[in-house]
N, C-alpha and C positions, 0 to 999 in steps of 0.2 A: 147790308154785309153778311157773308155767308160763311158756314161752319157746318161741319158733319153733313153737309148736303140740307141744311135747313138756313132760314132767313131771318135778320133780327133788322131792325132799324136801330141806327146809331146816331151819336149826334158827335161830332166831330169838329164842333165850332163852339159851343157856348158852355162846355164843362171841361173840368178835368175827367172826370168819368164819364165815357162815351156812352155807358147804358149795358157794355159787355164786360166783363173780365176774362180776359183773356187766360189768366193762370189758373182756372176752373175749366178748362174745356175736357179733361181727363174725368173728371168727377162728374161733368154732366153725360158724359158719355157713360159713365157707370151707373148712372140714371136711367137712361134709355135702356141699356140692357137688363135692368133690373124691373122695369115698370110696365112689363105684360101682363094686362091682365089683373093690374094694381088698382087700391084706391090711393092716390097720391096726396099728399099736402105739403106743400111748399111756403114757409113760413119767412119773414124778412124777404119777399120775394124780390124786391128791387126791381128790374123789368122783367122779371119771369123767364130767363132763359132756361132755368131747369124746368118751370112747367112746360114749354115747348119740346124739350128733350125729354120729359114724361110721356107729354101726347105724342111724340112719335116714336115713343116705346108701347103705343098701343095700350096705354093706361086706359081702364075703364071710368075713370073718376079723376080730376086733376082738381084741387083746391089752391086759389093764389092768395095769399094774407101778407098783407103790408100796411102801414099805417098811413101811406100816402097816396091819395086818390091818384095823384099824378102818374106816380110808379105803376099803379092799378091800369089806367089807363092805356100806358106804354106796355105792359103786360100783355093786354088784352089787344092790341095791335101785333104785339109779336106772335101770338097765338094765331090770329086772324090771318096774318100774310102767310101762313105757313098752310091753309087753310083747317085750321082745326077750332070751328064752331059747334055750337049745341050746347044744351043743357048740362052734359057733364063737365063742362068748363066752367067753374063757377070763381067769384073774385070778393074777398072780403076786406073790406077798410076797417082794420082794427090794432089795437094795442096790443101785441102776442102774448105779454105777461098776463093780460087781463083776459085773453080770448082761452088760451090753453085747458083752463079749468073749466071753460063752459064745454069743450067737448066731450063724447061720450066714448067712454072705455072701450078699446079694440076698435075704432072709428077706421083706421088708416091703415094699409099694408106698409107703406113707403114714405118717409119722412125727410124733408131737408129743411136743416137747420142751422143758417147762415147770418149770425145776427151780427151786429155793428158792436163794436168792443165797449162803447158809450151814447147813450141817448137821452134828452133830457126835452124831448117834446113837451110841447104844452098842451097837447093832444093826448098825451099818456096819462095814466091815473097815477104812475111813479116811474121815477127815473131808473134807466137800464144800465147796471153796472156788470158788464159780463162775467169778470173775474167773480162777483159778488152771487150772482144770480143764474150760473149755468148751471149749479145742480140742479137747482128749479125747476129751467127750463128742460133739461134732458129728463129727469125724473116724470114731469108732465108728458112729454114727447112717449116717454116709454107706456104711460099708462093707457095712453090712447092707441097706440101701434099693436095691432094683431100679434097672434104667437107665431112667430116665423117670421116678423115684419123685420125690417130695415130702417135705421136712423142713421143718417147721414150729417155729421156735423161740422161744421168748419168755423175757423174763425181767423184773422188777420192780427190779432192782438199781439205783440212783438213779447209781452211779460206773460201771457197766460199757462197758467198751471192749471191742468185738469184733474180734479179732487176726485179720483178714482174710489177712494176708500169711503168715501160718502154716497157710492152710486153701488150696493151691492146687487143690485136687483139687475146691474147692467153687464152685458161681456162687451168689452172694448176692444177695439184693434186699432192701431195707428195705421192709417194710409197715407200720409202724408209723402212719403217718397213714391207711392205707388201713384199718386195722383199729381204728382210736379213734373209737367213737361220740360224735355230738355231744355228748351231757351230759358226756363225759368231756375233751373239748378244753381245754387249759391247764391241765389239774391232774391230768394222768397221767404217772407216771414210768415207765412198761412200754415196753420197748421188742419188737417182733416181727418177724421176718424169716423169708422163704421162701428154703430154700436146696435146689440140687439137687446132681447130681453133675456137675463140669465134662466128665466123658468123657461 
């Protein structure tokens, strides 16, 4: 399947989710526009579409993180399908909640955080509840974000409430409307935020 001049492997027969969420195409383009000469971290990466766009935006490094080896393999295939090979593209099979505290401060310039609403995989150290855990996730992303760096945070949780008061170190901009394509207007539950360090 083609999108934005890029190509993606999709599965139209076996699953409800095909491997590419079309409602995120504007956000993906923002990532491409922001990635030039940046170190990029894609968390809860699914099939790596954000990683492909970051690579297309001439990122100097793209790290793709997901708990599922199946999705990491799919991510690698999507990157390779577009000619993105080599040491600057890495893949990490990890529980993001456990992984983030292990990353060095100021390590990345651009981070994509698009977590599920809830996950209780047996491979995780703890249950992920986005409403409960989003402050922890965002705070840890800000810690590893370089000065002037950007965090794109998105969720499809219908009842989600972002606790901005618990994140005084963050500057938060709601970009939901700006990232909603015309064909999803009025029927989209996704929220999207651009978050930077307040300092």
